[in-house]
N, C-alpha and C positions, 0 to 999 in steps of 0.2 A: 167863405170868409178867409182871409188870408193868414198865416202864418202870425205876423204882428198884431194882428186883431186878435188872435187867440191867445196870446200872450196877455195883451192888455187886460183882456177878462180876468184872467188867474192872477195878476199881479194888483190887482183893489184890495188890498189885503191891508188892513188897520192895525196898530198894537195894540194887544187886548188884554196881556198879562204885565201886571207889574209888582207882582209879590208872589212867595213860593206858598202863601194860605191860598192862591188860586186853585191850588193843584192837592191832589191826592199821592202821595207815592206808593207804588207799586213794585217795580224791581229794579235792578240794577243792571245794565244793557251793558256796560264795558268801562273799561279805563285805562286811560293814558298817562303821559309823563306827567301833564298838568292839570287833566281833566277827568272828571268820571262821569257818565251819563246814564241816567234815570228813565223809565219809562214813569208816565205820570200821567192821571188822569184829571180833566178839567172839573173842577166841583160844580159849575153852574152847567155845563155842556154834556159832561161824561164825557169828551170826546178824548183820545189817548194823543199825548205829544212825548216827545223828546227832551228832557231837560240837561243840559249840557252845565256841569259846574265846575270852572275854572278856578283854581286857588292861586290867587292873586302873589302871594308868597314864591309861590314855586316859580312862577313866571318871571318874577324881579329875579329871584335868584339864578335863574338860567339864561337872564339877559332875554326873553324871548317877548318883550312887551312890544315891540314892533310886530311880529308875526300875529299876535291876539288881535292888535287895533287893525291890522291888514285886513284880516279875516272877517271884523265887524264890517270894515269899510265895505268889502265884497258884499257882503249879505245885504246891505242896506242898499246900495247901488243896484243891484241885478236880481230880477226876478224872471224864471223862465219854468215851464213845465217837469225839463229834466235837469232841475239845480235845486236842491233841497230848501225850504224855505223857512224863513225864521220871522215869529209872530209876536215875540215881545222880549226883552231884556233889562235886568234889573240888577243890581249889587248888593252888597254891604262890606262891612270893612276887610273882610276874609274873601270874598268869592263873588266872580262873574257869573251870572245866572244867563244862560238863551235859552229860550224856548222856539223847538226845533220841529221839523216833521219826525213822526214815528213812521218807521218804514219794516212793516213787519217781514218782510223777506229776507232781512239781513243782508250781508255783503253778498257782492257778487263772487267775490274769493271762494265763498262757502260754498257756492253751488257749483263753480269749477272745479272745486276738489271733489265735490260728490259725483258730478255726471263725468269728468276727465275730460270732455268736448260736447260742443254743442253742434246742433244740425247748422248748415249751412244757414237756412231760412231764419232760426233764431239768432245767428250769431250776426246774421245781415240786418237784424230789425234794431239789435242792442247797440251795433256800431252807427246806425242811422240817428237813434237818440244822443249817444256821446255825440254824435259832429254837429247836432243841432245845436247843444248846450255850448261846446267850444266855438261855433258859430257867433253865439249870443255873446260870450264871454269875450272872445278876439276883437269883435265888433266895438268893445266898450275899453279896450286895450289892457285887457286883464290876462296874465297868462297863468294857467293854472299851476302847474311845475311841479305837481304830486301827482298826475293822472294814473292810476292804477285799481285793481278790482279790489281792492279793501275800501277805496274810497269811491265806489258803484254801489247804490244800496236799491233793492228790489221791493217794490210795492207788492200787495195781495193779489193784484192783476197781473205783476211780472213786468210791468214798466217799472225802468231806472230815475236814480237822481242821483248827481254827482254831488259829494259831500265833501269836507273837509278843506276850507280854503288857506290853512293855515302857514304854509308857502307860497299861496298867491302874491304874485307881484302885479301893482297897476304900473304899464309901462308909460313910456314916453315915447308917441310914433311908434310903440308899437316894439321898440328895443328896449333892452334892460342889461346893462354892462356888469356883468359880476365879477368880482374877484373871487367868488366860491361858487361852487356845483353844488344845487341842492336838489333834492328829491329822493327816489327811494333807485338802489343802483341797477336793479334789474331795467329800471324805465329811463335812465338817462339816455340822451342824445349824445352823436358822437361831437358836436360843438360845445356841449356843458363838459365832455370829457376831456377836449382839448381847450377849455377853461378859456373860449371864444364868446364874444358879445353874443348872446342868443336871446331869440323873440319867440313869438306864437307858434313857431315852428316845433319846437322843442315837444309840445302838449302832442301836435300830428304825428311825430315819433312813436310817443307812449301810444298812442290810439293803433299803431301799425302793430305796435308788440302783441297790443290785447287782441288784437282781431286773430292773430295767430294762435295766440294763447286760446281762445274759443275753436278756433276750429281743430287745433292740433293737439292741445291739453298739454303743451310744454313751452317754453319759451325758445325763440327762434336761433337765438346765440349762445343758450346753457341751458341744460337740464338742471331746474332748480332742487337744491338739497337743503335740508333742513337748516344746518349751520354751515355757512358758508365761509371757507378760510381766505384769508387778504389775498394768496397765490390765486385760489379759484376766481376770484372776483377779477383780479387784474387779467386772466384769462379772458373771460367775456368781455371785459372792456377790449381787448387786443381783438376780438372778433366782430364787436360793435365798431370799430375804428377800420379794421380792414376786410372784411369779409363782407360778401354779399349774401342775403337772406336766401337760405334752401329748403325746397319744401319734401317733406318725406314722402318716400316711395311707398307703393302700394302694399306693401306686407309688413307694415308697423304697426298693425291692430288699430289704428285710429278710426273713427267712425267716420273722418271725412277723407280717405284717402283719394275719393274720387271729387274733392273740390274743383270746383270751378276755375279754368283758365283767367275768369274775370276777377275772382277773390284772389286770384296772386295776385295779378297784375295790379289790384288796389292796395295789398300789403308791400308788395316792391315801390310803390308810389310813396307810401307814407313811410317806408325805410330808406328812402333816396339819400345817401350820407350828406350830399350838399345841401343846405338846407332851403337854397334859393330854387333848388329843383324839385323840392319834396312838396307834395300834396298838400294844398291851405283846405280850409274846412268848406269854402263854397266851391274849389275844384273837385273834390270828394265828392260832394251831391252831384254833379255832372258825370262822375265814374261810370262805365258802363254796367260795373256790378250793383249799382242802383237802379239801373234803365226800367226796372218795374216798380220801384217802390215811389209811393207818391207820399211825400214829405208832409204835406198837409193833412192827410189820415194819421201820420206817426206822431204829427205834435198834437192832435185832437186825439188820441189813445184810440184809434178805431180798428186797429190790427187785432183779430183776434189770435194771439200768443199761443204757439205750439208750447214752452215753457212756463210754468206758472209755480211759485214757492207752495210747498207742502204746508197744508194749514192743520191745526192741532188747539182748539180754544180749551185752557183750563177751567178750573173752578171759579177763576175770576173774570174768566170770557177774554180771555187775551191768550193770545198767539205767540209764544215765544220758542218755538219750536227750532226756528234757525238762528238762535244767538247761543253763545257759548254758556254753556251751565256752571263753569266756572265764574262765571259773573251773575248770571241770573240765581245762583243758589244764594248768593250772598247776604247777609242779614244787612238790611238799610238802617244807617244812624244816624237820625236827625241832626244830631247835636253835629256830626262831624261834616254834614252837610251845611248848614247853617254856620258854623264856626263860633269864634267864641264871643263875637259881636251881631246880636240877632238884628240891630238897627238896620233897615234897611236904605237905600238913597234911590230917589223914585224922580230924579230931575237930571236932564241933559247934561250937567256940567263934568268936567273932567275932575276923578277921583283917582288919584295915586297914577295918574296918568295914563288909565282905562277911558275911553272915549265912548261915551253911549249916545247916539242920537236922539231928539225928542220922538220922533217919529220914524218907527221901525217899519219895513214895509217887506223885508224879503228873504233870506234864504241861510243855511245852515249847517249840522255836522251830528252823525250820531254812529257809533263805534259799535262793532261786534268782534268777534274774537281775532287775532292778528296773527297773520304767521310770522316764523321769524324771520323777516327780513327787518334790514337795519336802513333808518332813513339818516341819509348822508350828507353832512352840512359841512365840507371839509375845505382847508384853506387851499389858496392856488400852489403852494408847495408840495401839496399832497404827493407821495412816491409813486408816481406814475413813470413805469419806462423811458425815455426817450424812443425808444422803438415804436412806440404806440403811437408817436406823432405822425401826421400824415404830409 
């Protein structure tokens, strides 16, 4: 069975949920600027899901409607084993509700903080999954634009799914022309920093950064601190634009002091300054670092993974060990979730600009604890010194 056939089998999902009454609310999992994510249990099947509740008022006030609808469009268009899936969507006057995969392993970022670095075998399998997901997105002219460890979730089996498509762009012929650069500062590519036209290559850059972090436990161009100053961030941008990636010597205490030459070659290919020379997803699959990887086995999840999230079931038979207790300890207020208007809308019409297709068949988003990184969407006149240009 080929990769495409495997994807087709997984993608035959019909929209099942149309009301919050379909669920029992269990715990809050996370909270962002416009949305809160809850762990819910299906009344009929007792299956667990993540319910993302997006407050329309906050989205409209922040002029983020386009990003919200872009996320919905991506979720409805693409289905893949390593991209989170959406199982239903509904709305009322106050909120938009998305029914998504619950990933009990939480964010990859949490596990990177815990371990420091991963073994080369574990890192290679994680990157293999990510590049298969990117290959699917890019083949559909979708640019992720915010690939980072916080947006990569682990299942109980250790396999991953990418989530959060709020900054995703459905490109024209693979190129998006931007007057802003958006994403997370540590994962921005050189062409984004130069405010140049950019395409799917920016995701490949982010993948290279993540690969380095998995192997060595820190950023290749900057050792991240909890609170970055503007000056420190600009210094990192300068290194991204001007310096080549350097690998740690054998005395830095990393678990991967002797990481293979193939892994270094792979990272260099991902972190090529010129996007035209940078490895794309298809080229990555053919790289020597993956010579012993069977991508058919990866997509069928047939590898026995070295690293799997710890498990601890509570009294409700739910595993929340890998989520931030600042969220999971919050009391759930149903009135706050539903809002002032309890009447739900169950049709595919546009309501206040929020578009829900009548048949939702795909993907999603779930948040755990966030590290103190800034999502940057900065106008083209952002004060980057002239010396940063190449």
